[in-house]
N, C-alpha and C positions, 0 to 999 in steps of 0.2 A: 574501538577506543577501550583502553585498559581501565578497569575499575580497581583502584588500590584500596586495601583494607587497613584501617588504622589499628594499632595494637590496643588490646584491652587494658594492659597494665605495663608499667615500665619501672625498672630499677635504674636510677641515674647516679653515676659515679663522677668523680672529679678528674679522672684520667681515662685515656683510651683503653678499652678492653681488648686485649690481644688474642685471647683464647679463653674458653671456659668449658665446664662440664657440669651437668646436673646428675646427681647420684641416682642410680636405678635400684638401689637395695631396699628391701622391704622396711627396714628400720631406720632409713636415712634418706627417704625419697624426696625430701624438700631441701637437701643439702646441696649447695652450690660451691664450686671452686672457680674463682675468676683470676686469670693471669693478667697482672699489670706489669709495668716495665721491670720492677725490681722485687716483686713479691707476689705470692698467691694470697688471695683474700677469700676466706671461708664465710659464706653467708647462709642464713636460714630463711627461706622464702615461705610466706603464708598466702595461700590463695583463698578467694572468697568462699568457695564451696566448703572449705575446712574451717576457716577462722572468722567468717562473716565479712571480712574486708581484706584487701590486698595489702601486704606489708613485708618487710624483711628486717632481719637482725644481723648485725656485723658480729661474727663470732671470734675471729682470730686472723692475724696476718702471719704468713710463713715467709720469711725473708729468703730471697734468692741471692747467691753469691754474685758479686760484681765480676764481670768477665772482661778480658782484654778487648774483645770485639763487642761493642755495645749493641750491635744490630742483632745479636743472637737472642731471639725471643722464644718463649714457650710455644711449642707447636701443637701439643696434644696433652690431655689430662685424662687419667682413668682412675676411678675409685676401686679399691680392692673389695672383693665380696664380703669380707668380714667387717667392713665399716658399719658401725651401728651407733645411733644416739640413744638407744633404748636399753643401755646397760650402764653400770657404774664400776669403774670410770668409763666415760665415753671412749670409743675407739674409732679414730679416723685414720685410714691408711690410703694414700694416693700416690700415683706416679705422675711426674711431669717430664715430658721430653723437651729438651732445650739444646738445639744444635745436634751434636752427635753423642750427647750424654743423657742418661736417665737419672732422675732424682726421685728417690722414694722417701716420702715424708710420713712420719707417724706422730700422732698427737692425741692427747686426751682432752684437748681444748682448754687445758689448764697449764700446769707446770711442766708436763712431760711433752717435749718436742724433740724429735731426732730427724736427721736427714742422712741418707746414704746415696752415694753416686755409683752408677754402673757404667763401666767404660768398655768399649769393644767395637762399636760401630765406627766406620771410617768416614761417614758423611751424614748429612741431615736426616734426622728421624722424622717420618711423616705420620706414624700412627702407633698406638700402643693398646694392649688389651690384656686383662688378667684371664688366664685360661686354666683348664684342669682344676676347676673349683678354687682358684686362687693360689694353687701350688706353684704355678709358673706365671711369669710375665712375658708376653710376646711383644716384639717391636719390629717394625719394617722401616727400611731406610733407602735413601738414594744410592747406597753402596751395593745394591743388588742382593741384599740378604734379608731373611727373616730370622731373628735370633730369639731364643727362649732362655729365660733367666730363672734360676731356682730362687724362690723367695726365702728358703731356709738359710742358704749360705751366700746368696747374691752373686752367683757365678753363671757365666754363659755356658749352658749345658748342652744345647742343641743349636745348630745353625743350618738353615735351609738356604741353598744358593738359588737365586732367582735369575731370570733372563732379562729383567729390566728393573727399574726402581720400584720398590714396594710402596704402595700408596695407602692401603688399608689392611688392617688385621682385625678380625672379629671372632668372638666366642659365642656359644649358645648354651643356655642353661639346660636344655633338653638333650644335648649331645656334648658332654663336657670334655671328651677326649679329642674332639675335632676342632679345627681352627680354619677360618676362611682367610686366604691371603690373596690380595688383588694387586696386579702389577700394572705399571703405567702403559705398557703396550697392549693391554686389553685381556690378558689371561687372568682368570680367577680359578684358584685351586682350593679344594678342601683337603687338608692334611690330617692324617691320624697321627697324633703326637706320640703315642706309644710305639707304633710300628715305624714311625718316621717316613711314612709313604703317603703320596698323594692318592686319594681314593676317587676323586672325580675332578674334572676340569671343564671349564667352558671358556669360550672366546667371544669377546665383545665384537660386534660388527664394525665398530668405530674405535678410534683412539685419538688423543691420549685419554686413558682412563684416569680420572682424578679422585674417585671415591667409590666405595662399595659398602653394602650393608647386608645383614642377615636378619630376616623377619623374626622378631621375638615370638609372635603369635603362631608362626608356622615355619618349622625348621627346614621345610623343603623349598622355601622361596628365598632367593637372593636378588639383589639389584645392584646396578652400577650406573654411574654417571660418566659417560664417555663421549667426547666430541659434541657435547650439548644434548645428547639423547639420554633418557632414562631407560635402561634396558633391564627387564625383569625375567628371571628364569624360574621354571618349576623343575626342581632337580629330579623329580620322578620321570620327566621327559626333557632331558637337558640338551638334546641335539640342536634345537633351535630355540631362541628366546620365546617366552610366552607373551611378551609385550615389548614393543619398542615405541617410545614416545618422544618426539622432538619437543623439548621444553625450553632450552636456552640456546638461542640462535648463535651466540658467540662463545659458547663453551660453558662448562659447569665447574663448580668447586666442591660441592658436598651433597650427599643424598642420604636420607634416613627414613626407615619404616616407622610408622606409629606403633607403639608397643602393644596396645590392648584392644585395638579395633577388630571387630568381626569381619569387616571388609579391609582390603589392603589399601591403606592410606599412606602416601609418601610425601615427604617434604624435600625440596632441593633449593640450592642457592647457585646462581650462575649469572652470566652476562647476556644481554647488554646491561650496563650499569652494574649494580650488585642487587639482584632481585631474588626475593624469597617467593617460592610457589609451593602450595600444598594442593594435592589432588588425589582423588580416588584412583586406584590403579587402572580401572577400566574406563575412565573418563578423560577427556581432553580439556574439560573446563575446570580451571583452578577453583578450589574452595576458598583459597586465600592467595592474594598476590600483594607484595609490599616491596618498596624500594628501600634499600639500606645504604648508609653512608660508607661503611667499610665492611670487610669480611672478617669475622672473628669466630665463626662457627655457629652451630645451632644444635638444639637438643629438645627432645620430647620429654614431657613430664610422664613419669612411670604410671601414675594412677589416674590422672585427670586429663581431659582432651585439650592440652595446651602444647603449642609449639613455641619455642623461644629462639631468639636470634640476636646477635650483637649488631649494633649500629653505632660505631665510634665509642662514645662514653656511656651509651645506654644499652641495657639488656631488655628487649621487648618480649612480651608474652601475648600471643593471640589464642583465643579460644576457637577450636575447630568443631564445626557441626559434623559429626560422623555417626554412623550406625553403631 
């Protein structure tokens, strides 16, 4: 019998949350961007360990243009590395993927708000990441490409051709010239952006691969969610996976490493239903298991041991007991 874990804290909105991101930057780690139907909502969350009680503040709404096809929703959000709330004026830069377009928003949370659109993909964009210390923006798409955009002139400066749909793209602070690109048919490559060459590749034993991540606490570990299995590799021994764990019987949607844990802790969302599971990499017993109403993504808090996930109009936070 499954034991479900109730969330510790919840942000409740009046509309369905389609997608969101929790900023990982040192000076903005409590900043949230939530995608609603026609706007991005910026929130500042306060957790009890920092403020004595849970709460949140609505900072600003960033309007999204109306589109001819109303079913085009935001699919991914990424904060730029220079986003900071600890400066005057404040600086928030983020990218939102919507259909085959990228929208770059810049705001000081006051009078200054701009948006620029980057066009070049021919199909749905699945993931985005700021790479090379924020000098480039990377995006992967159903059009079988990974594209790199210069943040200085907002041009598509590099294009990698893939062999299937690009599902995930990730950067790592300890290896700023490398980027992880994961394809739907199970191939994961690390590219050197400067040389424009793949430096290592691994193959998932199952497909479709729906999500991949790069461990913040150890750049030699990567993971993927493919065919319902969470597959983890140690890149110092990449020939075979270090661990394969069946987690979601009917397939998975997303997987993420916890950023600061001394042990490898992962969170994933998949089916049956829409189920969040959190577990230590070497264990098969979940630390947390919860059923969600809808899938709208998940994110770890950068400093505190909280995993968050969307469930319809709610954004839930669970505190994870980890070493």
